[in-house]
C-alpha positions as CSV (number, residue, x, y, z in Angstrom):
1,M,-6.0,20.7,-21.2
2,N,-4.2,17.6,-19.9
3,S,-1.1,18.4,-22.1
4,F,2.2,17.1,-20.9
5,D,5.7,17.4,-22.2
6,G,8.3,14.9,-20.8
7,R,8.2,11.5,-19.1
8,L,5.9,10.6,-16.2
9,V,7.4,8.2,-13.7
10,V,4.8,6.6,-11.3
11,L,6.1,4.9,-8.2
12,G,3.5,2.5,-6.8
13,A,2.2,1.8,-10.3
14,T,0.0,-1.1,-9.3
15,G,-1.6,0.6,-6.3
16,F,-5.2,1.8,-6.4
17,V,-4.3,5.5,-7.1
18,G,-1.0,4.9,-8.9
19,G,-2.4,2.3,-11.2
20,N,-5.3,4.5,-12.2
21,V,-2.9,7.4,-12.8
22,V,-0.9,5.2,-15.1
23,T,-4.0,4.1,-17.0
24,R,-5.3,7.7,-17.4
25,A,-1.9,9.0,-18.5
26,L,-1.4,6.3,-21.1
27,A,-4.9,7.0,-22.4
28,L,-3.9,10.7,-22.9
29,G,-0.8,9.5,-24.9
30,W,1.7,10.5,-22.3
31,D,5.2,8.9,-22.0
32,V,4.8,6.8,-18.8
33,L,7.2,4.6,-16.8
34,G,5.2,2.8,-14.2
35,L,7.3,1.1,-11.4
36,S,5.8,-1.3,-8.9
37,S,7.4,-3.4,-6.2
38,K,8.0,-6.1,-8.8
39,D,10.2,-3.7,-10.7
40,I,12.0,-2.2,-7.7
41,D,11.6,-3.0,-4.0
42,L,12.0,0.4,-2.5
43,R,12.4,-1.1,1.0
44,S,15.8,-2.6,0.1
45,Q,19.0,-0.6,0.8
46,D,20.2,-0.6,-2.8
47,S,16.8,0.5,-4.3
48,S,17.9,4.2,-4.3
49,A,20.8,3.4,-6.7
50,T,18.5,1.3,-8.9
51,L,15.9,4.1,-9.0
52,S,18.6,6.6,-9.8
53,K,19.6,4.6,-12.9
54,L,16.0,4.5,-14.2
55,L,15.4,8.3,-13.8
56,R,16.3,11.0,-16.3
57,D,16.6,14.7,-15.9
58,G,13.3,16.4,-16.7
59,D,11.1,13.5,-15.4
60,T,7.9,14.2,-13.5
61,I,7.5,11.8,-10.6
62,V,4.3,10.7,-8.9
63,H,5.2,9.1,-5.5
64,G,2.5,6.7,-4.6
65,A,4.6,3.8,-3.3
66,A,3.6,2.9,0.2
67,V,2.5,0.2,2.6
68,V,-1.1,1.1,3.4
69,P,-2.9,1.3,5.6
70,A,-0.2,1.8,8.3
71,R,-1.4,0.0,11.3
72,N,1.7,0.0,13.6
73,A,5.2,1.3,14.0
74,V,6.7,-1.3,11.7
75,D,4.5,-0.1,8.9
76,V,5.5,3.5,9.6
77,I,9.2,2.5,9.4
78,Q,8.7,0.6,6.2
79,N,7.0,3.7,4.6
80,L,9.8,6.0,5.8
81,L,12.4,3.7,4.3
82,I,10.5,3.6,1.0
83,T,10.2,7.4,0.9
84,Q,13.8,8.0,1.9
85,H,15.0,5.7,-0.8
86,V,12.9,7.6,-3.3
87,V,14.4,10.9,-2.1
88,D,18.0,9.4,-2.3
89,G,17.2,8.0,-5.8
90,I,16.1,11.4,-7.1
91,A,19.1,13.2,-5.7
92,G,21.4,14.4,-8.5
93,H,18.6,14.5,-11.0
94,E,16.9,17.7,-12.2
95,I,13.3,16.6,-12.0
96,T,10.5,18.9,-13.2
97,Q,7.9,18.1,-10.7
98,L,7.3,15.8,-7.7
99,V,3.8,14.8,-6.8
100,V,3.3,13.1,-3.5
101,I,0.1,11.1,-3.0
102,S,-0.9,11.6,0.6
103,S,-4.2,11.7,2.5
104,D,-6.6,14.0,4.3
105,I,-5.8,11.9,7.4
106,V,-2.9,14.2,8.1
107,Y,-5.4,16.8,9.4
108,G,-6.5,14.4,12.2
109,S,-9.9,12.8,12.8
110,Q,-11.7,15.6,14.6
111,S,-15.0,17.1,13.5
112,G,-14.7,20.3,11.4
113,V,-14.5,22.0,8.0
114,Y,-11.1,21.4,6.4
115,N,-9.1,23.2,3.7
116,E,-5.5,23.5,2.6
117,V,-4.5,25.9,5.5
118,T,-5.9,23.6,8.2
119,P,-3.0,22.7,10.5
120,C,-1.9,19.1,10.3
121,S,-2.5,17.3,13.5
122,P,-2.5,13.6,12.8
123,D,-3.8,11.5,15.7
124,T,-3.5,8.0,14.1
125,I,-0.5,5.9,13.0
126,H,-1.7,6.1,9.4
127,G,-1.9,9.9,9.6
128,I,1.5,10.2,11.2
129,M,3.0,8.1,8.4
130,N,1.5,10.2,5.7
131,L,2.7,13.4,7.2
132,A,6.2,12.0,7.6
133,R,6.2,11.0,3.9
134,E,5.3,14.5,2.9
135,L,8.0,16.1,5.2
136,T,10.6,13.6,4.0
137,C,9.9,14.5,0.3
138,E,10.5,18.2,1.0
139,D,14.2,17.3,0.8
140,V,13.8,16.7,-3.0
141,S,15.3,19.5,-5.1
142,T,12.5,20.5,-7.6
143,S,10.9,23.8,-8.5
144,I,7.4,22.2,-8.5
145,F,6.6,20.2,-5.3
146,T,2.9,19.1,-5.1
147,V,1.1,17.2,-2.4
148,V,-2.4,15.9,-3.0
149,R,-4.5,14.9,0.0
150,P,-7.6,13.1,-1.1
151,S,-10.5,12.5,1.3
152,A,-11.8,8.9,1.6
153,I,-11.5,7.4,-1.9
154,Y,-14.0,4.9,-3.3
155,G,-14.1,3.1,-6.7
156,V,-13.9,-0.2,-8.5
157,G,-10.7,-2.1,-7.8
158,D,-10.1,-0.7,-4.3
159,P,-8.0,-3.3,-2.5
160,H,-8.5,-2.1,1.1
161,N,-12.3,-2.8,1.6
162,S,-12.3,0.1,4.1
163,Y,-15.5,1.0,6.0
164,G,-17.7,3.1,3.7
165,P,-18.7,2.9,0.1
166,N,-16.1,0.3,-0.9
167,R,-17.1,-2.2,1.8
168,F,-20.8,-1.4,1.5
169,I,-20.8,-2.0,-2.2
170,S,-19.0,-5.4,-1.9
171,Q,-21.3,-6.5,0.9
172,M,-24.4,-5.6,-1.1
173,I,-23.1,-7.4,-4.2
174,E,-22.0,-10.5,-2.3
175,N,-25.0,-11.1,0.0
176,G,-27.4,-8.2,-0.3
177,E,-26.7,-7.0,3.2
178,I,-24.9,-3.8,4.1
179,K,-23.6,-3.5,7.7
180,I,-23.2,-0.2,9.4
181,F,-22.0,0.7,12.9
182,G,-24.8,2.1,15.1
183,E,-26.8,4.8,13.5
184,G,-24.1,5.5,10.9
185,A,-24.3,9.2,11.9
186,A,-20.7,10.1,11.3
187,I,-20.3,12.4,8.3
188,R,-17.5,12.1,5.7
189,D,-16.6,13.4,2.2
190,H,-16.1,10.4,-0.1
191,V,-14.3,11.1,-3.4
192,L,-14.5,9.0,-6.5
193,I,-11.1,7.5,-7.7
194,D,-11.7,9.0,-11.2
195,D,-11.8,12.5,-9.7
196,V,-8.6,11.9,-7.7
197,V,-6.8,10.9,-10.9
198,E,-8.3,13.8,-12.9
199,V,-7.0,16.3,-10.4
200,I,-3.5,14.7,-10.3
201,V,-3.4,14.8,-14.1
202,R,-4.5,18.4,-14.1
203,A,-2.0,19.4,-11.5
204,I,0.8,17.9,-13.6
205,S,-0.5,19.5,-16.8
206,A,-0.7,22.9,-15.1
207,R,2.6,22.4,-13.2
208,Q,0.7,23.3,-10.1
209,A,2.7,23.4,-6.9
210,G,1.5,23.3,-3.3
211,V,-1.0,21.3,-1.3
212,I,-4.2,20.3,-3.1
213,N,-7.1,18.7,-1.2
214,I,-9.2,16.5,-3.4
215,A,-12.8,16.0,-2.2
216,S,-16.3,16.0,-3.6
217,G,-17.4,19.0,-1.5
218,E,-20.5,17.1,-0.5
219,S,-20.3,15.4,2.9
220,I,-22.7,12.6,3.7
221,S,-23.4,10.3,6.6
222,F,-22.5,6.6,6.5
223,A,-26.2,5.8,6.9
224,A,-27.0,7.9,3.9
225,I,-24.3,6.5,1.7
226,A,-25.4,3.0,2.7
227,E,-29.0,3.9,1.6
228,L,-27.8,5.2,-1.7
229,I,-26.0,1.9,-2.3
230,R,-29.0,-0.2,-1.2
231,K,-31.2,1.6,-3.7
232,E,-28.8,0.6,-6.5
233,G,-28.7,-3.0,-5.4
234,P,-31.1,-5.9,-6.3
235,D,-34.6,-6.1,-4.7
236,G,-34.3,-7.3,-1.1
237,S,-31.0,-5.6,-0.3
238,S,-31.0,-4.4,3.2
239,I,-29.0,-2.4,5.8
240,V,-28.2,-4.1,9.1
241,V,-26.9,-2.3,12.2
242,T,-23.9,-4.0,13.8
243,G,-22.0,-2.9,16.9
244,S,-22.1,0.7,18.1
245,E,-20.9,4.1,16.9
246,S,-19.3,6.0,19.8
247,S,-18.8,9.7,19.5
248,P,-19.5,10.2,15.7
249,T,-17.5,12.9,14.1
250,F,-18.6,15.3,11.3
251,R,-16.0,16.3,8.7
252,S,-16.5,18.4,5.5
253,Y,-14.3,20.2,3.0
254,D,-14.1,23.7,1.7
255,I,-13.1,23.0,-1.9
256,S,-12.8,26.6,-3.0
257,N,-9.1,26.1,-3.7
258,L,-9.8,23.2,-5.9
259,V,-12.4,25.2,-7.8
260,R,-10.0,28.1,-8.1
261,L,-7.2,26.0,-9.5
262,F,-9.4,24.0,-12.0
263,P,-12.6,26.0,-12.6
264,D,-14.0,23.6,-15.2
265,F,-13.5,20.5,-13.0
266,K,-16.8,19.3,-11.5
267,P,-16.4,16.7,-8.6
268,T,-18.7,13.7,-8.9
269,P,-21.6,13.9,-6.5
270,P,-21.9,10.8,-4.2
271,A,-25.2,9.7,-5.7
272,V,-23.8,9.7,-9.2
273,G,-20.5,8.1,-8.2
274,V,-22.1,5.4,-6.2
275,R,-24.4,4.5,-9.1
276,R,-21.4,4.3,-11.5
277,V,-19.3,2.1,-9.1
278,V,-22.2,-0.3,-8.3
279,T,-22.9,-0.7,-12.0
280,E,-19.3,-1.4,-12.9
281,A,-18.6,-3.7,-10.0
282,A,-21.6,-5.8,-10.8
283,R,-20.6,-5.9,-14.4
284,R,-17.2,-7.2,-13.6
285,L,-18.7,-10.0,-11.5
286,S,-21.2,-11.0,-14.1
């Protein structure tokens, strides 16, 4: 379990996912080269040549370098440049495996039950960007091409403060008041960062190719997740309704493929994950 032979190269090594992959791999005793934008600016024209010099035949590469979230066409272009430079930098090397960190947003934002054979139909700029990164990376010559598509990730150290557990926890800790839109009826699957990293590590250890969705398998409304967090907070913590929630959507995941690939992996239930993150976040602030 979690065995690895070779060198792991993580692009985007100071990002939320990439940084946690580096930490986990080092803890396992793996040979890791973590590269961030401070080491190599993958937006620059000469970055592919720089990357090529750093790579070795036999490397396993995790591509998590990106400008996120992508909010406009400029962000999309930046991400495509980054990914094309990664592809060009890999060219000529015999890499063992390429793992692309993508997102479930490539499926679109409609209600439904999702799995790995759900057609990709992105309807946001961010979704289009992620699918374009995946397709661009298909040009890489490798026998093991892996795409991981996590659902909404939460955990300590998330830099995006996106609506959901991450924002709710920071609001609760800062002022004891969690703000939700309307009734918070929309349903999502929120996955703990630890689980995302564990699946990536397992996919590398098992040399698993193909698309892997990473989710908890337990969808929950924003109102319910806010209540879980409120209960973990100090006395007097409250939930406040702000704005409206028009046309809430309901998304869930069939994680049977994840269970089939890694039978002994048990995703963290939201109630357990939230408690863990609230405790750790509070500890870091104390």
